[in-house]
mmCIF file of the N, C-alpha and C atoms, coordinates in Angstrom:
data_MODEL
# 
_entry.id   MODEL 
# 
loop_
_atom_site.group_PDB 
_atom_site.id 
_atom_site.type_symbol 
_atom_site.label_atom_id 
_atom_site.label_alt_id 
_atom_site.label_comp_id 
_atom_site.label_asym_id 
_atom_site.label_entity_id 
_atom_site.label_seq_id 
_atom_site.pdbx_PDB_ins_code 
_atom_site.Cartn_x 
_atom_site.Cartn_y 
_atom_site.Cartn_z 
_atom_site.occupancy 
_atom_site.B_iso_or_equiv 
_atom_site.pdbx_formal_charge 
_atom_site.auth_seq_id 
_atom_site.auth_comp_id 
_atom_site.auth_asym_id 
_atom_site.auth_atom_id 
_atom_site.pdbx_PDB_model_num 
ATOM 1   N N  . PHE A 1 1  ? -12.270 8.758   10.581  1.00 0.00 ? 1  PHE A N  1 
ATOM 2   C CA . PHE A 1 1  ? -11.597 8.843   9.322   1.00 0.00 ? 1  PHE A CA 1 
ATOM 3   C C  . PHE A 1 1  ? -10.828 7.474   8.919   1.00 0.00 ? 1  PHE A C  1 
ATOM 4   N N  . VAL A 1 2  ? -11.069 7.481   7.569   1.00 0.00 ? 2  VAL A N  1 
ATOM 5   C CA . VAL A 1 2  ? -10.425 6.096   7.256   1.00 0.00 ? 2  VAL A CA 1 
ATOM 6   C C  . VAL A 1 2  ? -9.696  6.100   5.951   1.00 0.00 ? 2  VAL A C  1 
ATOM 7   N N  . ILE A 1 3  ? -8.068  5.492   5.966   1.00 0.00 ? 3  ILE A N  1 
ATOM 8   C CA . ILE A 1 3  ? -7.569  5.615   4.893   1.00 0.00 ? 3  ILE A CA 1 
ATOM 9   C C  . ILE A 1 3  ? -7.373  4.262   4.262   1.00 0.00 ? 3  ILE A C  1 
ATOM 10  N N  . ASN A 1 4  ? -7.732  4.133   2.625   1.00 0.00 ? 4  ASN A N  1 
ATOM 11  C CA . ASN A 1 4  ? -7.564  2.585   2.086   1.00 0.00 ? 4  ASN A CA 1 
ATOM 12  C C  . ASN A 1 4  ? -6.376  3.011   1.384   1.00 0.00 ? 4  ASN A C  1 
ATOM 13  N N  . TYR A 1 5  ? -5.131  2.559   1.331   1.00 0.00 ? 5  TYR A N  1 
ATOM 14  C CA . TYR A 1 5  ? -4.177  2.246   0.604   1.00 0.00 ? 5  TYR A CA 1 
ATOM 15  C C  . TYR A 1 5  ? -3.850  0.952   0.377   1.00 0.00 ? 5  TYR A C  1 
ATOM 16  N N  . GLU A 1 6  ? -3.722  0.657   -1.000  1.00 0.00 ? 6  GLU A N  1 
ATOM 17  C CA . GLU A 1 6  ? -3.501  -0.716  -1.432  1.00 0.00 ? 6  GLU A CA 1 
ATOM 18  C C  . GLU A 1 6  ? -2.446  -0.518  -2.442  1.00 0.00 ? 6  GLU A C  1 
ATOM 19  N N  . GLU A 1 7  ? -1.296  -0.866  -2.005  1.00 0.00 ? 7  GLU A N  1 
ATOM 20  C CA . GLU A 1 7  ? -0.329  -0.701  -3.340  1.00 0.00 ? 7  GLU A CA 1 
ATOM 21  C C  . GLU A 1 7  ? 0.121   -2.169  -3.903  1.00 0.00 ? 7  GLU A C  1 
ATOM 22  N N  . GLY A 1 8  ? 0.329   -2.321  -5.392  1.00 0.00 ? 8  GLY A N  1 
ATOM 23  C CA . GLY A 1 8  ? -0.098  -3.620  -5.780  1.00 0.00 ? 8  GLY A CA 1 
ATOM 24  C C  . GLY A 1 8  ? 1.639   -4.310  -5.716  1.00 0.00 ? 8  GLY A C  1 
ATOM 25  N N  . GLY A 1 9  ? 0.671   -5.352  -4.440  1.00 0.00 ? 9  GLY A N  1 
ATOM 26  C CA . GLY A 1 9  ? 2.288   -6.224  -4.283  1.00 0.00 ? 9  GLY A CA 1 
ATOM 27  C C  . GLY A 1 9  ? 2.459   -7.878  -4.800  1.00 0.00 ? 9  GLY A C  1 
ATOM 28  N N  . GLU A 1 10 ? 0.917   -8.110  -5.744  1.00 0.00 ? 10 GLU A N  1 
ATOM 29  C CA . GLU A 1 10 ? 0.763   -8.988  -6.300  1.00 0.00 ? 10 GLU A CA 1 
ATOM 30  C C  . GLU A 1 10 ? 1.461   -9.668  -7.498  1.00 0.00 ? 10 GLU A C  1 
ATOM 31  N N  . ASN A 1 11 ? 1.670   -10.717 -7.600  1.00 0.00 ? 11 ASN A N  1 
ATOM 32  C CA . ASN A 1 11 ? 2.760   -11.090 -8.459  1.00 0.00 ? 11 ASN A CA 1 
ATOM 33  C C  . ASN A 1 11 ? 2.076   -10.777 -10.175 1.00 0.00 ? 11 ASN A C  1 
ATOM 34  N N  . CYS A 1 12 ? 2.862   -10.574 -10.942 1.00 0.00 ? 12 CYS A N  1 
ATOM 35  C CA . CYS A 1 12 ? 2.608   -10.316 -12.184 1.00 0.00 ? 12 CYS A CA 1 
ATOM 36  C C  . CYS A 1 12 ? 3.449   -10.043 -13.037 1.00 0.00 ? 12 CYS A C  1 
ATOM 37  N N  . ILE A 1 13 ? 3.584   -10.862 -14.174 1.00 0.00 ? 13 ILE A N  1 
ATOM 38  C CA . ILE A 1 13 ? 3.903   -10.828 -15.231 1.00 0.00 ? 13 ILE A CA 1 
ATOM 39  C C  . ILE A 1 13 ? 4.957   -9.475  -16.064 1.00 0.00 ? 13 ILE A C  1 
ATOM 40  N N  . LEU A 1 14 ? 4.157   -8.692  -15.851 1.00 0.00 ? 14 LEU A N  1 
ATOM 41  C CA . LEU A 1 14 ? 4.396   -7.234  -16.811 1.00 0.00 ? 14 LEU A CA 1 
ATOM 42  C C  . LEU A 1 14 ? 5.646   -6.816  -15.558 1.00 0.00 ? 14 LEU A C  1 
ATOM 43  N N  . HIS A 1 15 ? 5.426   -7.318  -14.529 1.00 0.00 ? 15 HIS A N  1 
ATOM 44  C CA . HIS A 1 15 ? 6.948   -6.933  -13.621 1.00 0.00 ? 15 HIS A CA 1 
ATOM 45  C C  . HIS A 1 15 ? 7.620   -7.588  -13.355 1.00 0.00 ? 15 HIS A C  1 
ATOM 46  N N  . GLY A 1 16 ? 8.250   -8.062  -14.093 1.00 0.00 ? 16 GLY A N  1 
ATOM 47  C CA . GLY A 1 16 ? 9.290   -9.202  -13.764 1.00 0.00 ? 16 GLY A CA 1 
ATOM 48  C C  . GLY A 1 16 ? 8.990   -10.661 -12.874 1.00 0.00 ? 16 GLY A C  1 
ATOM 49  N N  . ASP A 1 17 ? 8.249   -10.803 -12.919 1.00 0.00 ? 17 ASP A N  1 
ATOM 50  C CA . ASP A 1 17 ? 7.453   -12.335 -11.599 1.00 0.00 ? 17 ASP A CA 1 
ATOM 51  C C  . ASP A 1 17 ? 7.187   -13.400 -13.006 1.00 0.00 ? 17 ASP A C  1 
ATOM 52  N N  . PRO A 1 18 ? 8.037   -14.396 -12.483 1.00 0.00 ? 18 PRO A N  1 
ATOM 53  C CA . PRO A 1 18 ? 7.912   -15.981 -12.977 1.00 0.00 ? 18 PRO A CA 1 
ATOM 54  C C  . PRO A 1 18 ? 6.567   -16.182 -13.472 1.00 0.00 ? 18 PRO A C  1 
ATOM 55  N N  . ALA A 1 19 ? 5.497   -15.833 -12.881 1.00 0.00 ? 19 ALA A N  1 
ATOM 56  C CA . ALA A 1 19 ? 4.243   -16.235 -12.936 1.00 0.00 ? 19 ALA A CA 1 
ATOM 57  C C  . ALA A 1 19 ? 3.124   -15.336 -12.299 1.00 0.00 ? 19 ALA A C  1 
ATOM 58  N N  . SER A 1 20 ? 1.624   -15.601 -12.925 1.00 0.00 ? 20 SER A N  1 
ATOM 59  C CA . SER A 1 20 ? 0.557   -14.971 -12.043 1.00 0.00 ? 20 SER A CA 1 
ATOM 60  C C  . SER A 1 20 ? 0.416   -15.273 -11.195 1.00 0.00 ? 20 SER A C  1 
ATOM 61  N N  . GLU A 1 21 ? -0.590  -14.091 -10.461 1.00 0.00 ? 21 GLU A N  1 
ATOM 62  C CA . GLU A 1 21 ? -1.027  -14.300 -9.173  1.00 0.00 ? 21 GLU A CA 1 
ATOM 63  C C  . GLU A 1 21 ? -1.859  -15.133 -9.032  1.00 0.00 ? 21 GLU A C  1 
ATOM 64  N N  . THR A 1 22 ? -2.269  -16.239 -7.929  1.00 0.00 ? 22 THR A N  1 
ATOM 65  C CA . THR A 1 22 ? -2.786  -17.147 -7.224  1.00 0.00 ? 22 THR A CA 1 
ATOM 66  C C  . THR A 1 22 ? -4.148  -17.303 -6.422  1.00 0.00 ? 22 THR A C  1 
ATOM 67  N N  . PHE A 1 23 ? -3.866  -16.128 -5.630  1.00 0.00 ? 23 PHE A N  1 
ATOM 68  C CA . PHE A 1 23 ? -4.932  -15.631 -4.049  1.00 0.00 ? 23 PHE A CA 1 
ATOM 69  C C  . PHE A 1 23 ? -5.974  -15.003 -3.989  1.00 0.00 ? 23 PHE A C  1 
ATOM 70  N N  . LEU A 1 24 ? -6.017  -14.053 -5.438  1.00 0.00 ? 24 LEU A N  1 
ATOM 71  C CA . LEU A 1 24 ? -6.653  -13.202 -5.640  1.00 0.00 ? 24 LEU A CA 1 
ATOM 72  C C  . LEU A 1 24 ? -8.058  -13.259 -6.274  1.00 0.00 ? 24 LEU A C  1 
ATOM 73  N N  . SER A 1 25 ? -8.742  -14.572 -6.484  1.00 0.00 ? 25 SER A N  1 
ATOM 74  C CA . SER A 1 25 ? -9.775  -14.982 -7.269  1.00 0.00 ? 25 SER A CA 1 
ATOM 75  C C  . SER A 1 25 ? -11.142 -15.869 -5.924  1.00 0.00 ? 25 SER A C  1 
ATOM 76  N N  . GLU A 1 26 ? -12.039 -15.988 -6.224  1.00 0.00 ? 26 GLU A N  1 
ATOM 77  C CA . GLU A 1 26 ? -13.122 -16.906 -5.564  1.00 0.00 ? 26 GLU A CA 1 
ATOM 78  C C  . GLU A 1 26 ? -12.286 -18.396 -6.151  1.00 0.00 ? 26 GLU A C  1 
ATOM 79  N N  . ILE A 1 27 ? -11.491 -18.013 -7.517  1.00 0.00 ? 27 ILE A N  1 
ATOM 80  C CA . ILE A 1 27 ? -11.361 -19.731 -7.726  1.00 0.00 ? 27 ILE A CA 1 
ATOM 81  C C  . ILE A 1 27 ? -10.253 -20.883 -6.820  1.00 0.00 ? 27 ILE A C  1 
ATOM 82  N N  . ILE A 1 28 ? -10.737 -21.841 -6.126  1.00 0.00 ? 28 ILE A N  1 
ATOM 83  C CA . ILE A 1 28 ? -9.941  -22.213 -5.544  1.00 0.00 ? 28 ILE A CA 1 
ATOM 84  C C  . ILE A 1 28 ? -9.583  -23.247 -5.927  1.00 0.00 ? 28 ILE A C  1 
ATOM 85  N N  . GLY A 1 29 ? -7.922  -23.185 -5.452  1.00 0.00 ? 29 GLY A N  1 
ATOM 86  C CA . GLY A 1 29 ? -6.409  -23.912 -6.272  1.00 0.00 ? 29 GLY A CA 1 
ATOM 87  C C  . GLY A 1 29 ? -6.004  -23.562 -7.472  1.00 0.00 ? 29 GLY A C  1 
ATOM 88  N N  . ALA A 1 30 ? -6.384  -22.394 -8.456  1.00 0.00 ? 30 ALA A N  1 
ATOM 89  C CA . ALA A 1 30 ? -6.166  -21.991 -9.319  1.00 0.00 ? 30 ALA A CA 1 
ATOM 90  C C  . ALA A 1 30 ? -4.670  -21.853 -9.845  1.00 0.00 ? 30 ALA A C  1 
ATOM 91  N N  . PRO A 1 31 ? -4.347  -22.783 -10.930 1.00 0.00 ? 31 PRO A N  1 
ATOM 92  C CA . PRO A 1 31 ? -2.597  -22.556 -10.634 1.00 0.00 ? 31 PRO A CA 1 
ATOM 93  C C  . PRO A 1 31 ? -2.153  -21.532 -11.400 1.00 0.00 ? 31 PRO A C  1 
ATOM 94  N N  . PRO A 1 32 ? -1.080  -21.188 -10.991 1.00 0.00 ? 32 PRO A N  1 
ATOM 95  C CA . PRO A 1 32 ? -0.574  -20.139 -11.593 1.00 0.00 ? 32 PRO A CA 1 
ATOM 96  C C  . PRO A 1 32 ? -0.113  -19.983 -13.254 1.00 0.00 ? 32 PRO A C  1 
ATOM 97  N N  . PHE A 1 33 ? -0.423  -19.392 -14.252 1.00 0.00 ? 33 PHE A N  1 
ATOM 98  C CA . PHE A 1 33 ? -0.064  -19.041 -15.261 1.00 0.00 ? 33 PHE A CA 1 
ATOM 99  C C  . PHE A 1 33 ? 1.496   -18.800 -15.705 1.00 0.00 ? 33 PHE A C  1 
ATOM 100 N N  . SER A 1 34 ? 2.462   -19.413 -16.061 1.00 0.00 ? 34 SER A N  1 
ATOM 101 C CA . SER A 1 34 ? 3.435   -19.468 -16.445 1.00 0.00 ? 34 SER A CA 1 
ATOM 102 C C  . SER A 1 34 ? 3.773   -18.362 -17.664 1.00 0.00 ? 34 SER A C  1 
ATOM 103 N N  . ASP A 1 35 ? 4.414   -17.218 -17.428 1.00 0.00 ? 35 ASP A N  1 
ATOM 104 C CA . ASP A 1 35 ? 4.609   -16.679 -18.950 1.00 0.00 ? 35 ASP A CA 1 
ATOM 105 C C  . ASP A 1 35 ? 3.618   -15.954 -19.107 1.00 0.00 ? 35 ASP A C  1 
ATOM 106 N N  . ALA A 1 36 ? 2.496   -15.972 -18.814 1.00 0.00 ? 36 ALA A N  1 
ATOM 107 C CA . ALA A 1 36 ? 1.009   -15.383 -19.082 1.00 0.00 ? 36 ALA A CA 1 
ATOM 108 C C  . ALA A 1 36 ? 0.427   -14.756 -18.218 1.00 0.00 ? 36 ALA A C  1 
ATOM 109 N N  . ARG A 1 37 ? -0.393  -13.516 -18.723 1.00 0.00 ? 37 ARG A N  1 
ATOM 110 C CA . ARG A 1 37 ? -1.365  -12.601 -17.367 1.00 0.00 ? 37 ARG A CA 1 
ATOM 111 C C  . ARG A 1 37 ? -2.615  -13.622 -17.148 1.00 0.00 ? 37 ARG A C  1 
ATOM 112 N N  . HIS A 1 38 ? -2.808  -13.587 -16.064 1.00 0.00 ? 38 HIS A N  1 
ATOM 113 C CA . HIS A 1 38 ? -4.076  -14.707 -15.581 1.00 0.00 ? 38 HIS A CA 1 
ATOM 114 C C  . HIS A 1 38 ? -5.224  -13.580 -15.457 1.00 0.00 ? 38 HIS A C  1 
ATOM 115 N N  . MET A 1 39 ? -6.076  -12.870 -16.665 1.00 0.00 ? 39 MET A N  1 
ATOM 116 C CA . MET A 1 39 ? -7.127  -11.972 -16.819 1.00 0.00 ? 39 MET A CA 1 
ATOM 117 C C  . MET A 1 39 ? -7.881  -11.884 -15.462 1.00 0.00 ? 39 MET A C  1 
ATOM 118 N N  . SER A 1 40 ? -8.395  -13.142 -15.175 1.00 0.00 ? 40 SER A N  1 
ATOM 119 C CA . SER A 1 40 ? -9.448  -13.435 -13.882 1.00 0.00 ? 40 SER A CA 1 
ATOM 120 C C  . SER A 1 40 ? -8.827  -12.474 -12.359 1.00 0.00 ? 40 SER A C  1 
ATOM 121 N N  . MET A 1 41 ? -7.602  -12.828 -12.200 1.00 0.00 ? 41 MET A N  1 
ATOM 122 C CA . MET A 1 41 ? -6.852  -12.425 -11.114 1.00 0.00 ? 41 MET A CA 1 
ATOM 123 C C  . MET A 1 41 ? -6.585  -10.781 -10.966 1.00 0.00 ? 41 MET A C  1 
ATOM 124 N N  . GLU A 1 42 ? -6.187  -10.378 -12.077 1.00 0.00 ? 42 GLU A N  1 
ATOM 125 C CA . GLU A 1 42 ? -6.349  -8.868  -12.313 1.00 0.00 ? 42 GLU A CA 1 
ATOM 126 C C  . GLU A 1 42 ? -7.353  -8.258  -11.955 1.00 0.00 ? 42 GLU A C  1 
# 
């Protein structure tokens, strides 16, 4: 019996973070977007 529970702990400017997430994609070394959403990370 397996339960997979994932809570949204990533950076998101909609939640008040200063920049977008940088580690949720296959893009190596992707810079964070300041004051903008990074759609490929979401």
